[in-house]
C-alpha positions in Angstrom: 8.1 56.0 126.9 9.0 54.3 123.4 12.3 56.9 124.0 12.8 55.5 126.9 12.5 51.6 126.2 15.1 51.8 123.4 17.7 54.0 125.5 17.0 51.0 128.0 17.0 48.1 125.7 20.5 46.3 125.6 22.7 47.2 122.7 22.9 44.0 120.2 26.1 43.5 118.4 26.0 41.5 115.1 28.3 39.0 116.3 25.9 38.8 119.3 22.8 38.7 116.8 25.1 36.4 114.5 25.6 33.8 117.3 21.9 34.3 118.3 20.9 33.4 115.0 23.9 30.3 114.7 22.2 29.1 117.7 18.5 29.2 117.0 18.7 27.3 113.8 21.1 24.6 115.3 18.4 24.0 118.2 15.5 24.1 115.5 17.2 21.8 113.3 18.0 19.8 116.6 14.3 19.4 117.5 13.0 18.6 114.3 15.9 15.6 114.1 14.4 14.6 117.8 10.8 15.0 116.7 11.6 12.7 113.3 13.5 10.1 115.4 10.8 10.1 118.0 8.0 9.1 115.7 10.1 6.6 113.7 10.6 4.8 116.7 7.2 4.9 118.0 6.0 3.9 114.4 7.7 1.0 114.1 7.9 -0.4 118.2 4.8 -2.8 118.4 2.0 -1.1 119.9 -1.1 -1.9 122.4 -3.4 -4.0 120.5 -7.0 -3.4 121.6 -9.4 -6.0 123.1 -12.7 -5.8 124.2 -11.5 -8.3 127.1 -8.2 -6.6 128.3 -7.9 -6.0 131.7 -5.4 -3.7 133.2 -2.4 -4.7 135.3 -4.1 -3.6 138.2 -6.8 -5.6 137.4 -5.0 -8.8 136.7 -3.5 -9.3 139.9 -7.2 -9.7 141.1 -8.3 -11.9 138.3 -4.8 -14.0 138.5 -3.8 -14.5 142.2 -1.2 -16.6 143.3 -3.0 -19.6 143.7 -4.3 -19.3 140.2 -0.6 -18.9 138.8 0.6 -21.8 140.9 -2.3 -23.9 139.4 -1.8 -22.6 136.0 2.2 -24.0 136.6 1.0 -27.5 137.7 -1.2 -28.1 134.5 1.4 -26.7 132.0 4.2 -29.1 134.0 1.6 -32.3 134.3 -0.7 -34.0 131.7 -3.8 -34.3 131.9 -4.4 -30.8 132.9 -8.5 -29.7 132.1 -8.5 -27.9 129.1 -10.8 -24.8 130.7 -8.0 -24.2 132.9 -4.8 -24.2 130.1 -6.9 -21.7 127.9 -7.2 -19.4 130.4 -3.6 -19.8 131.4 -2.9 -19.3 128.1 -4.8 -15.8 128.0 -3.3 -15.2 131.5 0.0 -15.3 129.8 -1.1 -13.6 126.5 -2.6 -10.3 128.9 1.1 -10.6 130.6 2.8 -10.0 127.3 1.1 -7.6 125.7 1.4 -5.7 128.8 5.3 -6.5 129.1 5.6 -5.0 125.6 3.5 -1.9 126.4 5.4 -1.2 129.2 8.5 -1.9 127.8 7.6 0.6 124.7 6.9 3.0 126.8 9.9 3.4 128.8 12.0 3.0 125.5 10.5 6.0 124.4 10.8 8.2 127.6 14.6 7.6 127.6 15.2 8.1 123.7 13.2 11.3 124.8 14.9 12.5 127.7 18.7 11.0 126.5 18.0 13.1 123.0 16.7 16.1 124.8 19.6 16.4 126.9 22.0 16.2 124.3 20.3 18.3 122.4 21.0 21.0 125.2 24.6 20.1 125.6 25.2 20.3 121.9 23.2 23.4 121.4 25.4 25.3 124.3 28.5 24.4 122.5 27.3 25.4 119.3 26.5 28.7 120.9 30.1 28.5 121.4 31.6 27.5 118.0 29.0 30.5 116.7 30.3 33.5 119.0 33.9 32.3 117.7 33.2 32.0 113.9 31.1 35.0 114.0 34.3 37.0 115.6 36.8 35.4 112.9 34.2 36.0 110.3 33.7 39.8 111.5 37.5 40.2 112.1 38.0 42.0 108.3 35.1 44.0 108.7 36.8 45.9 112.4 39.3 45.9 109.7 37.8 48.0 107.5 36.0 49.9 110.1 39.6 51.1 112.4 41.3 52.1 108.7 37.9 54.3 107.6 38.4 55.6 111.5 42.1 56.3 110.9 41.2 57.9 107.4 41.4 61.5 107.5 42.0 64.2 104.5 45.6 64.7 106.4 46.3 60.6 106.4 44.7 58.2 103.7 47.8 56.3 103.7 45.9 53.5 105.8 45.3 50.7 104.1 43.3 47.5 104.9 45.3 45.0 102.5 43.0 42.0 103.2 44.0 38.4 102.7 42.8 35.4 102.2 40.0 33.8 99.7 38.4 36.2 97.2 35.0 36.2 98.8 32.1 38.9 99.4 34.5 40.5 102.4 37.5 40.6 100.1 35.6 42.5 98.0 34.3 44.7 100.6 38.0 45.3 101.5 39.3 45.7 98.0 36.8 48.2 97.0 37.5 50.1 100.0 41.1 50.5 99.7 40.5 51.4 95.9 38.1 54.2 97.5 40.9 55.1 99.5 43.4 55.4 96.7 40.7 57.5 94.6 40.4 59.8 97.7 44.3 60.0 98.4 44.6 60.8 94.4 41.7 63.4 94.4 43.4 65.2 97.8 46.8 65.3 96.7 45.6 66.5 92.9 43.3 69.1 95.0 46.4 70.3 97.1 48.3 70.5 94.2 45.9 72.3 92.3 45.3 75.1 95.0 49.4 75.6 95.2 49.5 76.2 91.2 46.5 78.3 91.0 48.2 80.7 93.9 51.2 80.5 91.9 50.2 81.7 88.6 48.2 84.1 90.5 50.6 85.6 92.3 52.6 86.0 88.8 50.5 89.1 87.6 49.7 90.4 91.5 54.0 90.4 91.5 54.3 92.4 87.9 51.4 94.6 89.2 53.0 95.7 92.8 57.1 95.8 90.4 55.0 98.5 88.1 53.9 100.7 91.3 56.8 100.7 93.0 59.0 101.4 90.5 56.8 104.1 89.5 56.0 105.6 92.9 60.0 105.4 93.5 60.6 108.3 91.8 60.1 111.5 93.1 57.9 112.6 90.2 57.2 110.3 87.8 56.5 111.3 84.1 53.4 111.2 82.1 55.1 108.6 79.8 55.7 106.6 82.8 52.6 106.4 84.1 51.1 105.5 80.8 53.5 103.1 80.9 52.4 101.9 84.2 48.7 101.7 83.2 49.9 99.2 80.5 51.5 97.1 82.6 49.0 96.9 85.3 46.2 96.3 82.3 48.3 94.1 80.8 48.5 92.3 84.1 44.8 91.9 85.3 43.9 90.5 81.3 46.3 87.7 82.0 44.8 87.1 85.6 41.5 88.1 84.6 41.9 84.9 81.9 43.4 83.0 84.4 40.1 83.2 86.8 38.4 82.3 83.7 39.9 79.5 82.8 39.9 78.2 86.2 36.1 78.8 86.6 35.2 77.0 83.5 37.0 73.9 84.6 35.1 74.1 88.2 32.0 74.5 86.5 32.9 71.4 84.1 34.3 69.1 86.9 30.8 69.8 88.3 28.8 68.4 85.1 27.1 71.3 84.9 26.6 72.0 81.2 23.3 72.6 78.9 22.3 70.2 76.4 20.9 71.3 72.8 22.0 69.9 69.5 25.5 71.0 68.5 27.5 70.5 65.0 30.8 69.8 65.9 32.2 70.6 62.6 30.5 74.2 63.1 32.0 75.4 66.5 35.4 74.1 65.7 34.5 76.4 62.3 34.1 78.8 64.8 36.9 78.3 66.6 39.4 78.4 63.7 37.7 82.0 62.9 38.5 82.7 65.9 42.3 81.8 66.4 43.2 83.0 62.9 46.8 82.1 62.6 49.0 84.9 61.3 49.9 83.8 57.5 53.2 82.1 56.8 53.9 80.8 60.8 51.4 77.9 60.4 49.7 76.2 57.7 46.2 75.2 58.5 45.0 72.2 57.2 41.0 71.2 58.3 38.6 68.6 57.2 34.9 69.2 58.6 32.6 66.6 58.0 29.4 67.3 59.9 29.4 65.7 63.7 26.1 66.2 65.0 25.9 66.0 69.1 24.4 67.5 71.7 26.1 69.5 74.6 26.9 73.4 75.5 27.7 75.3 72.3 29.9 77.6 74.3 32.0 74.9 76.1 32.4 73.1 73.1 33.6 75.9 71.4 35.8 76.9 74.2 36.9 73.0 73.6 38.2 73.3 70.3 39.3 76.7 70.5 41.7 75.2 73.7 42.6 72.5 70.5 43.6 74.9 68.2 45.2 77.5 70.4 47.4 74.7 71.7 48.1 72.8 68.3 49.4 77.0 67.1 50.9 77.9 70.4 53.0 75.1 70.5 54.7 74.5 67.3 57.6 74.8 65.2 58.1 78.1 63.0 56.9 77.3 59.8 54.7 74.2 61.2 51.5 72.9 60.2 48.4 71.8 62.1 45.7 69.1 61.0 41.8 70.0 62.3 39.0 67.3 61.3 35.6 66.1 62.3 34.1 63.0 61.5 31.0 60.8 62.8 31.3 56.8 63.1 30.1 54.1 65.2 27.7 56.3 67.2 30.3 58.6 68.0 31.6 62.5 67.0 35.1 63.0 66.6 37.3 66.0 66.5 41.0 65.1 66.4 44.0 67.7 66.4 47.4 67.2 65.0 50.4 69.5 64.6 54.0 69.6 64.2 56.7 70.2 66.8 59.0 69.6 69.0 59.6 65.4 69.9 57.7 64.3 73.1 58.2 61.2 75.1 55.5 58.9 75.2 55.8 58.9 79.3 55.0 62.3 79.4 51.7 62.6 76.8 49.4 61.2 79.9 50.3 64.3 82.4 49.4 67.0 80.0 45.7 66.6 81.1 46.6 67.8 84.5 46.3 71.2 85.7 49.1 73.4 85.1 50.8 70.6 83.7 53.6 72.0 80.9 56.0 70.2 78.8 59.0 73.1 80.0 58.3 75.2 82.9 58.1 79.3 82.7 57.9 78.9 79.0 56.9 82.5 78.9 54.2 81.7 76.0 51.7 83.1 77.9 49.5 79.9 78.5 48.6 78.6 82.1 48.7 74.7 81.7 45.4 74.2 81.6 44.0 74.2 78.2 44.3 70.2 78.2 42.7 69.5 81.5 39.8 72.0 80.3 39.3 69.6 77.4 39.5 66.6 79.2 37.0 68.2 81.4 34.4 69.3 79.0 35.1 66.1 77.2 34.1 64.3 80.3 31.4 66.2 81.1 29.6 65.6 77.7 29.7 61.9 78.3 33.3 61.8 75.9 37.1 61.4 76.7 40.2 62.9 75.3 43.0 61.0 74.4 46.4 62.5 73.1 49.6 60.4 71.5 52.8 61.6 70.2 53.9 61.8 66.4 56.6 60.1 65.5 58.1 63.3 63.8 57.5 66.0 66.7 54.3 67.0 67.5 51.0 65.9 69.4 47.6 64.6 68.4 44.9 64.9 70.5 41.2 63.2 69.5 38.0 64.1 71.4 35.3 61.5 71.2 31.6 62.3 72.0 28.2 60.5 71.7 26.6 61.5 68.6 22.8 63.1 68.4 19.8 60.8 68.8 17.7 62.0 66.0 
């Protein structure tokens, strides 16, 4: 029964409800104003004075016949009238004045009430029309936001509300909605670029494997050395593809914020990453300054972060270059900084290095995927920190990772 009533109940839009609210408030305030006016006027008009010997107007006609009225008129106009008659005439006159005042008071209040209620009804109707118009103008930005939200989709996120006018709550809502669409558009475009780049990167080892297999199969009797070379080429391509997939999985995991929380010394995991990197002696000079940097997080991911920074600093360097690695703790934050020498980098190109598959030079053949700094930024963000980079004046890059310190 309740469901049937809800289905049959008329649907009141927000505009109708706002109009009813405006009209109801106006009518209530008008009724209060009419009541106050009526009460003030009734209190200030002279009211009836109770008397023991007062008679009603109907009785006055019996007490004061026409002959008595004529006698009173004659007594007041001619001298020598009897004092008793004058007193009776005076009392009858006062009684008439009181009755007339009471009748006038009732007529005045009655007319005031009728005119006030009629005027209030007419003005309330006008207020309802004005409320309907005003509610429509107030809700117009909401309709624009609804239309933009209805038109928005994964393939079409260019629609914007672009609301103008005063900076009120509706303008703030429209600007927030536009900012949300900007973020969604950026995210979808980045996702499409990411998928395209990931597919392109995965196609490379598959192409290498297919080419190696086709070359060997094209020969009628491949030799043992050719088969061994084929196996080595396939193994290298598989290792390359596996490393790319591991990097993608790490990036996906940290982007979702799936990290453990346990005490970690950033200096210790950085030292382990440097030992694992082990740059070839004579090619890169490595300088370290590892002060204690207690934080909390996933030690494996934090070591991966440090390893990526050290690997990038060694990989993208000049022959005989240098790498500086330091950790410190100050101001409630722990900081890992990795600087290196290298080619000169344009300042406007630095921020793009944190995007997935972004390289300074396309297809450098250095074995990298363009995911190193993207993974660093993702791991830092998952641990409540951030990663920033800057170009060194003499060439090379300086990357700083800041994380919250561990509270004892």
